[in-house]
Backbone as CSV, one residue per row, in Angstrom:
resi,resn,N_x,N_y,N_z,CA_x,CA_y,CA_z,C_x,C_y,C_z
1,MET,-5.363,36.168,10.226,-5.831,35.090,9.353,-5.526,33.750,10.013
2,LYS,-6.521,32.887,10.089,-6.348,31.603,10.753,-5.429,30.705,9.942
3,GLN,-4.469,30.085,10.648,-3.533,29.197,9.972,-4.256,27.934,9.511
4,LEU,-3.933,27.499,8.300,-4.547,26.302,7.744,-4.211,25.090,8.600
5,GLU,-5.224,24.295,8.898,-5.010,23.072,9.662,-4.852,21.897,8.708
6,TRP,-3.919,21.013,9.023,-3.861,19.749,8.307,-5.007,18.878,8.817
7,ILE,-5.414,17.919,8.023,-6.603,17.134,8.357,-6.465,16.458,9.717
8,TRP,-5.260,16.013,10.081,-5.084,15.314,11.355,-5.104,16.259,12.553
9,GLN,-5.137,17.569,12.293,-5.234,18.558,13.368,-6.672,18.980,13.633
10,GLN,-7.599,18.511,12.827,-8.992,18.906,12.984,-9.644,18.137,14.129
11,ALA,-10.635,18.761,14.738,-11.251,18.213,15.953,-11.909,16.858,15.719
12,ASP,-12.450,16.628,14.508,-13.167,15.374,14.263,-12.287,14.288,13.639
13,TRP,-10.994,14.521,13.551,-10.086,13.494,13.026,-10.046,12.294,13.955
14,PRO,-10.122,11.048,13.450,-10.208,10.646,12.053,-11.613,10.171,11.663
15,THR,-12.604,11.022,11.795,-13.962,10.687,11.352,-14.090,11.057,9.880
16,PHE,-14.357,10.066,9.042,-14.437,10.301,7.605,-15.890,10.358,7.153
17,THR,-16.179,11.273,6.271,-17.517,11.374,5.680,-17.378,11.386,4.164
18,TRP,-18.425,10.981,3.481,-18.420,10.965,2.019,-19.851,11.088,1.518
19,GLN,-19.984,11.409,0.236,-21.299,11.587,-0.379,-21.762,10.247,-0.940
20,ALA,-22.585,9.559,-0.153,-23.004,8.211,-0.520,-23.735,8.173,-1.855
21,GLU,-24.520,9.225,-2.146,-25.291,9.222,-3.388,-24.394,9.245,-4.622
22,GLU,-23.163,9.708,-4.475,-22.221,9.707,-5.592,-21.337,8.461,-5.590
23,ILE,-21.038,7.958,-4.416,-20.142,6.812,-4.298,-20.841,5.496,-4.628
24,LEU,-22.075,5.310,-4.146,-22.737,4.008,-4.275,-22.931,3.554,-5.719
25,PRO,-23.337,4.421,-6.657,-23.452,3.963,-8.050,-22.116,3.488,-8.622
26,LEU,-21.036,4.152,-8.244,-19.713,3.743,-8.712,-19.328,2.379,-8.140
27,LEU,-19.644,2.167,-6.860,-19.368,0.872,-6.242,-20.178,-0.231,-6.904
28,SER,-21.426,0.057,-7.229,-22.284,-0.940,-7.875,-21.715,-1.351,-9.225
29,ARG,-21.261,-0.368,-10.001,-20.693,-0.688,-11.313,-19.397,-1.486,-11.171
30,ALA,-18.599,-1.117,-10.180,-17.347,-1.844,-9.954,-17.625,-3.287,-9.551
31,ARG,-18.613,-3.490,-8.692,-18.960,-4.845,-8.260,-19.513,-5.669,-9.422
32,LEU,-20.254,-5.037,-10.318,-20.782,-5.741,-11.489,-19.631,-6.235,-12.365
33,GLN,-18.667,-5.363,-12.620,-17.516,-5.753,-13.429,-16.686,-6.826,-12.725
34,GLN,-16.609,-6.710,-11.400,-15.881,-7.716,-10.630,-16.547,-9.081,-10.777
35,GLY,-17.875,-9.103,-10.724,-18.607,-10.352,-10.880,-18.371,-10.987,-12.239
36,LYS,-18.357,-10.167,-13.285,-18.092,-10.681,-14.637,-16.686,-11.270,-14.732
37,LEU,-15.731,-10.565,-14.119,-14.346,-11.047,-14.144,-14.216,-12.379,-13.424
38,LEU,-14.828,-12.482,-12.245,-14.753,-13.728,-11.481,-15.412,-14.877,-12.226
39,ALA,-16.512,-14.580,-12.945,-17.179,-15.613,-13.735,-16.260,-16.118,-14.842
40,ASN,-15.560,-15.200,-15.497,-14.629,-15.596,-16.557,-13.482,-16.432,-15.997
41,ILE,-12.983,-16.025,-14.831,-11.876,-16.763,-14.220,-12.301,-18.175,-13.841
42,SER,-13.530,-18.309,-13.342,-14.014,-19.628,-12.922,-14.135,-20.602,-14.088
43,ASN,-14.243,-20.064,-15.305,-14.358,-20.915,-16.489,-13.001,-21.306,-17.071
44,MET,-11.932,-20.768,-16.506,-10.586,-21.106,-16.974,-10.117,-22.417,-16.351
45,GLY,-9.201,-23.065,-17.022,-8.548,-24.219,-16.440,-7.569,-23.775,-15.370
46,LEU,-7.088,-24.719,-14.574,-6.190,-24.398,-13.465,-4.921,-23.712,-13.953
47,GLU,-4.338,-24.220,-15.041,-3.089,-23.643,-15.542,-3.287,-22.201,-15.987
48,LEU,-4.394,-21.944,-16.689,-4.680,-20.579,-17.142,-4.937,-19.650,-15.962
49,ARG,-5.633,-20.153,-14.927,-5.894,-19.339,-13.735,-4.583,-18.956,-13.056
50,ASN,-3.673,-19.922,-12.959,-2.385,-19.632,-12.331,-1.598,-18.598,-13.127
51,GLU,-1.618,-18.730,-14.452,-0.899,-17.776,-15.297,-1.531,-16.388,-15.204
52,ALA,-2.868,-16.349,-15.178,-3.556,-15.061,-15.054,-3.232,-14.403,-13.717
53,GLY,-3.204,-15.216,-12.657,-2.858,-14.684,-11.341,-1.442,-14.134,-11.306
54,ALA,-0.528,-14.827,-11.986,0.856,-14.359,-12.045,0.955,-13.051,-12.822
55,ASP,0.179,-12.944,-13.902,0.176,-11.703,-14.693,-0.321,-10.522,-13.861
56,VAL,-1.383,-10.758,-13.093,-1.960,-9.689,-12.270,-0.961,-9.240,-11.204
57,LEU,-0.335,-10.199,-10.523,0.637,-9.852,-9.481,1.849,-9.118,-10.060
58,THR,2.287,-9.553,-11.233,3.418,-8.883,-11.881,3.080,-7.436,-12.195
59,GLU,1.900,-7.227,-12.782,1.480,-5.868,-13.125,1.324,-5.010,-11.876
60,GLU,0.764,-5.595,-10.821,0.562,-4.849,-9.577,1.893,-4.434,-8.966
61,ALA,2.863,-5.338,-8.985,4.177,-5.017,-8.428,4.852,-3.895,-9.209
62,VAL,4.779,-3.970,-10.531,5.405,-2.943,-11.370,4.749,-1.586,-11.135
63,LYS,3.410,-1.560,-11.107,2.691,-0.294,-10.924,2.891,0.264,-9.519
64,THR,2.960,-0.623,-8.528,3.179,-0.178,-7.156,4.534,0.517,-7.024
65,ALA,5.555,-0.048,-7.659,6.883,0.569,-7.611,6.897,1.905,-8.338
66,GLU,6.117,2.008,-9.410,6.082,3.255,-10.179,5.557,4.422,-9.346
67,ILE,4.736,4.137,-8.330,4.236,5.192,-7.443,5.397,5.980,-6.852
68,GLU,6.464,5.263,-6.522,7.630,5.890,-5.899,8.687,6.285,-6.930
69,GLY,8.320,6.233,-8.218,9.266,6.599,-9.261,10.318,5.541,-9.528
70,GLU,10.050,4.299,-9.112,11.003,3.206,-9.294,10.542,2.323,-10.445
71,LEU,11.396,2.156,-11.453,11.062,1.336,-12.614,11.706,-0.034,-12.453
72,LEU,10.870,-1.059,-12.292,11.367,-2.413,-12.099,11.439,-3.151,-13.426
73,ASN,12.378,-4.079,-13.518,12.467,-4.961,-14.676,11.310,-5.957,-14.622
74,ARG,10.423,-5.873,-15.613,9.208,-6.699,-15.584,9.529,-8.195,-15.576
75,GLU,10.559,-8.601,-16.317,10.909,-10.015,-16.363,11.427,-10.501,-15.008
76,SER,12.153,-9.647,-14.304,12.635,-10.014,-12.968,11.475,-10.130,-11.986
77,VAL,10.501,-9.224,-12.124,9.311,-9.297,-11.271,8.552,-10.585,-11.555
78,ARG,8.385,-10.911,-12.839,7.675,-12.133,-13.214,8.401,-13.367,-12.666
79,SER,9.728,-13.327,-12.668,10.507,-14.434,-12.128,10.212,-14.641,-10.647
80,SER,10.168,-13.540,-9.892,9.878,-13.627,-8.462,8.465,-14.142,-8.216
81,VAL,7.510,-13.612,-8.975,6.117,-14.044,-8.838,5.995,-15.535,-9.146
82,ALA,6.624,-15.968,-10.234,6.549,-17.376,-10.623,7.119,-18.278,-9.531
83,ARG,8.240,-17.879,-8.957,8.849,-18.687,-7.895,7.936,-18.766,-6.684
84,HIS,7.327,-17.646,-6.314,6.426,-17.634,-5.163,5.189,-18.508,-5.397
85,LEU,4.729,-18.571,-6.647,3.502,-19.312,-6.961,3.774,-20.738,-7.430
86,GLY,5.041,-21.132,-7.447,5.370,-22.492,-7.861,5.297,-22.715,-9.357
87,LEU,5.456,-21.647,-10.148,5.421,-21.754,-11.602,6.845,-21.798,-12.153
88,SER,6.971,-22.143,-13.418,8.281,-22.245,-14.044,8.959,-20.878,-14.134
89,THR,10.251,-20.857,-13.835,11.045,-19.631,-13.976,12.069,-19.777,-15.103
90,PHE,11.886,-20.779,-15.941,12.841,-21.051,-17.019,12.986,-19.835,-17.934
91,GLY,14.235,-19.425,-18.166,14.502,-18.311,-19.060,14.316,-16.942,-18.443
92,LEU,13.913,-16.895,-17.177,13.684,-15.608,-16.515,14.887,-15.240,-15.652
93,PRO,15.220,-13.954,-15.533,16.372,-13.535,-14.725,16.101,-13.689,-13.234
94,LYS,17.168,-13.807,-12.466,17.031,-13.887,-11.016,16.621,-12.523,-10.473
95,PRO,15.567,-12.467,-9.657,15.116,-11.169,-9.130,16.027,-10.652,-8.030
96,THR,15.996,-9.356,-7.815,16.746,-8.743,-6.719,16.009,-8.971,-5.401
97,ARG,16.695,-8.737,-4.304,16.065,-8.864,-2.985,14.930,-7.859,-2.832
98,THR,15.094,-6.678,-3.411,14.051,-5.655,-3.319,12.787,-6.103,-4.035
99,ILE,12.942,-6.696,-5.219,11.782,-7.198,-5.958,11.122,-8.334,-5.190
100,ASP,11.932,-9.265,-4.678,11.371,-10.367,-3.885,10.593,-9.832,-2.685
101,GLY,11.121,-8.795,-2.050,10.439,-8.219,-0.890,9.097,-7.629,-1.249
102,LEU,9.036,-6.900,-2.358,7.772,-6.308,-2.793,6.755,-7.386,-3.133
103,VAL,7.188,-8.429,-3.824,6.281,-9.530,-4.167,5.807,-10.240,-2.903
104,ASP,6.702,-10.422,-1.933,6.306,-11.006,-0.638,5.155,-10.217,-0.012
105,VAL,5.285,-8.900,-0.029,4.267,-8.031,0.573,2.934,-8.185,-0.144
106,LEU,2.952,-8.133,-1.472,1.709,-8.199,-2.238,1.025,-9.548,-2.084
107,ILE,1.801,-10.610,-2.047,1.207,-11.939,-1.880,0.609,-12.089,-0.488
108,ASP,1.324,-11.617,0.526,0.777,-11.700,1.884,-0.497,-10.868,2.008
109,ALA,-0.493,-9.678,1.417,-1.656,-8.792,1.524,-2.873,-9.357,0.807
110,THR,-2.656,-10.053,-0.321,-3.790,-10.555,-1.102,-4.200,-11.975,-0.716
111,ARG,-3.231,-12.840,-0.500,-3.550,-14.240,-0.189,-3.947,-14.429,1.274
112,ASN,-3.470,-13.555,2.138,-3.755,-13.688,3.571,-4.541,-12.489,4.094
113,HIS,-5.464,-11.999,3.256,-6.189,-10.775,3.622,-7.097,-10.949,4.831
114,GLU,-7.423,-12.192,5.181,-8.299,-12.419,6.331,-7.527,-12.450,7.651
115,LYS,-6.210,-12.476,7.586,-5.419,-12.456,8.818,-5.517,-11.086,9.481
116,PRO,-5.413,-11.032,10.806,-5.457,-9.733,11.497,-4.338,-8.812,11.013
117,LEU,-4.664,-7.548,10.869,-3.662,-6.548,10.506,-3.083,-5.987,11.797
118,THR,-1.839,-6.312,12.066,-1.182,-5.892,13.299,-0.018,-4.954,12.979
119,ALA,0.475,-4.285,14.020,1.629,-3.407,13.839,2.828,-4.203,13.331
120,ALA,3.046,-5.380,13.904,4.190,-6.197,13.503,4.091,-6.598,12.036
121,ARG,2.884,-6.901,11.582,2.714,-7.316,10.185,2.992,-6.164,9.222
122,VAL,2.439,-5.002,9.518,2.657,-3.838,8.652,4.131,-3.443,8.652
123,GLN,4.758,-3.502,9.814,6.181,-3.160,9.902,7.045,-4.166,9.143
124,SER,6.636,-5.434,9.143,7.399,-6.443,8.395,7.283,-6.199,6.897
125,TRP,6.129,-5.702,6.444,5.978,-5.353,5.029,6.984,-4.267,4.645
126,GLN,7.062,-3.235,5.479,7.972,-2.137,5.154,9.423,-2.614,5.176
127,ALA,9.770,-3.471,6.118,11.136,-4.000,6.179,11.457,-4.819,4.934
128,ALA,10.463,-5.545,4.422,10.677,-6.353,3.216,10.969,-5.489,1.998
129,LEU,10.449,-4.269,1.984,10.671,-3.370,0.849,12.090,-2.815,0.817
130,PHE,12.753,-2.799,1.982,14.098,-2.213,2.079,15.043,-3.204,2.765
131,PRO,15.359,-4.320,2.101,16.156,-5.376,2.744,17.562,-4.944,3.128
132,THR,18.080,-3.883,2.506,19.431,-3.411,2.838,19.428,-2.341,3.920
133,GLY,18.236,-1.835,4.271,18.163,-0.744,5.237,18.406,0.617,4.625
134,PHE,18.511,0.646,3.288,18.733,1.907,2.590,17.598,2.177,1.611
135,SER,17.285,3.447,1.436,16.413,3.911,0.363,17.294,4.762,-0.539
136,GLY,17.710,4.183,-1.663,18.712,4.865,-2.475,20.028,4.901,-1.723
137,LEU,20.551,6.090,-1.486,21.811,6.246,-0.758,21.601,6.573,0.715
138,LEU,20.344,6.693,1.122,20.043,7.112,2.492,19.687,5.927,3.375
139,ARG,20.335,5.839,4.531,19.938,4.831,5.513,18.650,5.288,6.178
140,ILE,17.680,4.393,6.257,16.391,4.734,6.849,16.047,3.738,7.951
141,GLU,15.077,4.118,8.759,14.574,3.223,9.801,13.621,2.228,9.157
142,VAL,13.918,0.941,9.288,13.065,-0.079,8.693,12.503,-0.978,9.787
143,GLY,11.297,-1.474,9.543,10.668,-2.374,10.494,10.159,-1.696,11.742
144,GLY,10.041,-0.373,11.717,9.530,0.369,12.869,8.899,1.666,12.425
145,TRP,8.062,2.218,13.272,7.399,3.476,12.938,8.402,4.627,12.875
146,ARG,8.037,5.618,12.126,8.833,6.847,12.054,8.840,7.520,13.430
147,THR,10.035,7.884,13.911,10.152,8.507,15.237,10.816,9.877,15.193
148,SER,11.449,10.222,14.085,12.160,11.496,13.995,11.199,12.670,14.146
149,GLU,11.654,13.684,14.848,10.843,14.895,15.009,11.005,15.851,13.829
150,GLU,11.862,15.490,12.892,11.986,16.270,11.661,10.666,16.158,10.898
151,PRO,10.019,17.278,10.565,8.712,17.218,9.899,8.766,16.400,8.608
152,MET,7.768,15.529,8.422,7.633,14.744,7.196,6.726,15.533,6.257
153,LYS,7.312,16.106,5.199,6.559,16.998,4.323,6.550,16.487,2.886
154,VAL,5.450,16.805,2.197,5.358,16.589,0.753,5.541,17.956,0.108
155,VAL,6.627,18.115,-0.648,6.961,19.433,-1.194,7.253,19.337,-2.685
156,SER,7.205,20.471,-3.345,7.624,20.580,-4.737,8.319,21.919,-4.918
157,GLY,9.030,22.071,-6.031,9.706,23.337,-6.303,11.188,23.282,-6.024
158,ALA,11.900,24.295,-6.498,13.350,24.367,-6.334,13.721,24.637,-4.878
159,MET,14.921,24.223,-4.493,15.396,24.433,-3.125,15.384,25.922,-2.775
160,GLY,14.780,26.216,-1.637,14.650,27.603,-1.213,13.338,28.234,-1.630
161,ARG,12.648,27.584,-2.569,11.349,28.091,-3.024,10.323,26.959,-3.054
162,GLU,10.459,26.064,-2.088,9.573,24.908,-2.049,8.136,25.300,-1.686
163,THR,7.199,24.548,-2.218,5.799,24.653,-1.818,5.453,23.415,-1.005
164,VAL,4.985,23.605,0.225,4.607,22.486,1.083,3.154,22.124,0.794
165,HIS,2.939,20.929,0.264,1.591,20.468,-0.054,0.942,19.753,1.131
166,TYR,1.781,19.140,1.953,1.237,18.403,3.097,2.343,18.169,4.119
167,GLU,1.942,18.176,5.390,2.848,17.813,6.478,2.163,16.757,7.327
168,ALA,2.804,15.601,7.477,2.213,14.480,8.204,2.319,14.685,9.709
169,VAL,1.681,13.785,10.446,1.706,13.869,11.906,3.154,13.771,12.388
170,PRO,3.509,14.422,13.499,4.886,14.352,14.003,5.252,12.936,14.426
171,GLY,6.551,12.649,14.408,7.011,11.314,14.744,6.557,10.841,16.114
172,SER,6.442,11.748,17.063,6.043,11.376,18.422,4.596,10.906,18.498
173,SER,3.803,11.194,17.464,2.386,10.826,17.466,2.085,9.610,16.601
174,VAL,3.082,9.117,15.867,2.830,8.049,14.900,2.326,6.776,15.575
175,GLU,2.949,6.376,16.672,2.565,5.112,17.309,1.100,5.122,17.734
176,ILE,0.659,6.182,18.396,-0.733,6.229,18.843,-1.686,6.351,17.659
177,GLU,-1.280,7.076,16.608,-2.123,7.184,15.418,-2.260,5.834,14.725
178,MET,-1.199,5.050,14.699,-1.279,3.733,14.074,-2.087,2.757,14.921
179,GLU,-2.052,2.916,16.236,-2.921,2.100,17.086,-4.383,2.387,16.755
180,ARG,-4.710,3.651,16.560,-6.075,4.031,16.190,-6.426,3.497,14.808
181,PHE,-5.470,3.563,13.882,-5.708,3.061,12.530,-6.008,1.566,12.548
182,LEU,-5.207,0.794,13.259,-5.393,-0.653,13.299,-6.701,-1.025,13.988
183,THR,-7.092,-0.262,15.009,-8.391,-0.480,15.655,-9.518,-0.170,14.683
184,TRP,-9.379,0.931,13.947,-10.375,1.300,12.931,-10.497,0.210,11.882
185,TRP,-9.368,-0.311,11.419,-9.364,-1.360,10.393,-10.151,-2.579,10.871
186,ALA,-9.845,-3.030,12.079,-10.500,-4.226,12.608,-11.993,-4.008,12.829
187,SER,-12.374,-2.817,13.267,-13.783,-2.552,13.577,-14.627,-2.328,12.335
188,ASN,-13.983,-2.102,11.169,-14.724,-1.839,9.939,-14.754,-3.023,8.982
189,LEU,-14.307,-4.191,9.438,-14.242,-5.355,8.561,-15.589,-5.696,7.943
190,GLU,-16.653,-5.595,8.717,-17.976,-5.975,8.227,-18.901,-4.782,8.024
191,LYS,-18.435,-3.581,8.349,-19.319,-2.413,8.311,-19.393,-1.757,6.941
192,GLU,-18.280,-1.728,6.215,-18.221,-0.993,4.958,-17.969,-1.933,3.788
193,ASP,-18.413,-1.510,2.611,-18.067,-2.226,1.394,-16.545,-2.317,1.294
194,GLY,-16.043,-3.468,0.864,-14.603,-3.686,0.836,-13.841,-2.683,-0.007
195,LEU,-14.410,-2.293,-1.152,-13.733,-1.326,-2.015,-13.679,0.051,-1.356
196,LEU,-14.781,0.435,-0.724,-14.817,1.719,-0.025,-13.829,1.714,1.138
197,ARG,-13.811,0.623,1.873,-12.898,0.506,3.012,-11.443,0.567,2.549
198,ALA,-11.145,-0.056,1.418,-9.782,-0.018,0.889,-9.368,1.410,0.549
199,GLY,-10.291,2.163,-0.055,-9.989,3.550,-0.389,-9.767,4.401,0.846
200,LEU,-10.627,4.210,1.847,-10.475,4.952,3.098,-9.163,4.585,3.792
201,ALA,-8.847,3.282,3.791,-7.619,2.827,4.446,-6.389,3.423,3.775
202,HIS,-6.412,3.473,2.448,-5.283,4.057,1.702,-5.082,5.516,2.115
203,PHE,-6.178,6.272,2.107,-6.097,7.692,2.457,-5.660,7.884,3.912
204,TYR,-6.262,7.127,4.813,-5.961,7.225,6.242,-4.482,6.931,6.483
205,PHE,-3.982,5.860,5.863,-2.605,5.430,6.089,-1.597,6.463,5.594
206,VAL,-1.770,6.942,4.356,-0.784,7.902,3.829,-0.890,9.247,4.541
207,THR,-2.053,9.540,5.133,-2.181,10.765,5.916,-1.294,10.702,7.162
208,ILE,-1.249,9.525,7.788,-0.359,9.341,8.945,1.105,9.296,8.496
209,HIS,1.366,8.634,7.358,2.736,8.493,6.838,3.638,7.909,7.923
210,PRO,3.371,6.676,8.380,4.055,6.161,9.564,5.508,5.745,9.363
211,PHE,5.947,5.611,8.104,7.313,5.159,7.854,8.158,6.261,7.224
212,GLU,9.456,6.110,7.334,10.364,7.055,6.683,10.285,6.924,5.167
213,ASP,9.991,5.723,4.673,9.827,5.495,3.236,8.980,4.246,3.042
214,GLY,8.366,4.137,1.865,7.551,2.972,1.545,6.077,3.137,1.846
215,ASN,5.662,4.318,2.286,4.259,4.519,2.672,3.288,4.300,1.512
216,GLY,3.637,4.787,0.326,2.752,4.622,-0.822,2.571,3.173,-1.206
217,ARG,3.646,2.397,-1.179,3.568,0.984,-1.543,2.760,0.190,-0.521
218,ILE,2.934,0.491,0.760,2.159,-0.196,1.796,0.684,0.185,1.686
219,ALA,0.405,1.455,1.434,-0.984,1.899,1.295,-1.662,1.186,0.141
220,ARG,-0.947,0.991,-0.964,-1.525,0.287,-2.106,-1.795,-1.173,-1.756
221,ALA,-0.910,-1.784,-0.979,-1.133,-3.168,-0.547,-2.382,-3.266,0.322
222,LEU,-2.597,-2.266,1.174,-3.795,-2.252,2.015,-5.048,-2.160,1.155
């Protein structure tokens, strides 16, 4: 029986295909709703626009952390967002370094989306997520690609009876895979619809899993 191949082991990796006839109607509806939202925002005053932007960033930060099972204090997140955007922080608690780091990443990803996506930039995002160099009680490699030859696996189940759902590329291949990813990103800037490209980038990035931790949060920022 042929052993199952992970997607990155297939001969045509990383060539992505999709069913355009199913995707395009969904993209059209999303763009229509986006247009309505932008029209509503344009009719707001400056103060309301700033508050709405702060609300969106706060919600995004909270939901992004939830991906990793981390529950952030919403008021602390709002405090960090307000400080970054020059809004009042009166009555709000001081945010932690971890919250500030996550907000830094989201603001850079959204406000500076036209800047080139480089290895140094992506690595700085991951370093910002772990300012102490620890993920929980574990010291991890921050600000650099994963290099350990220990397999990076997604598993479930009790110890000794785990089910392996996915195994990422080995640490020795991460650097070259990320070079290919960044080249792909730059070459697709004008080729694909932005929403479609974002979805592909998210999938492509988490498939490589280039960091010891923080991959889901970085993928969401992308």
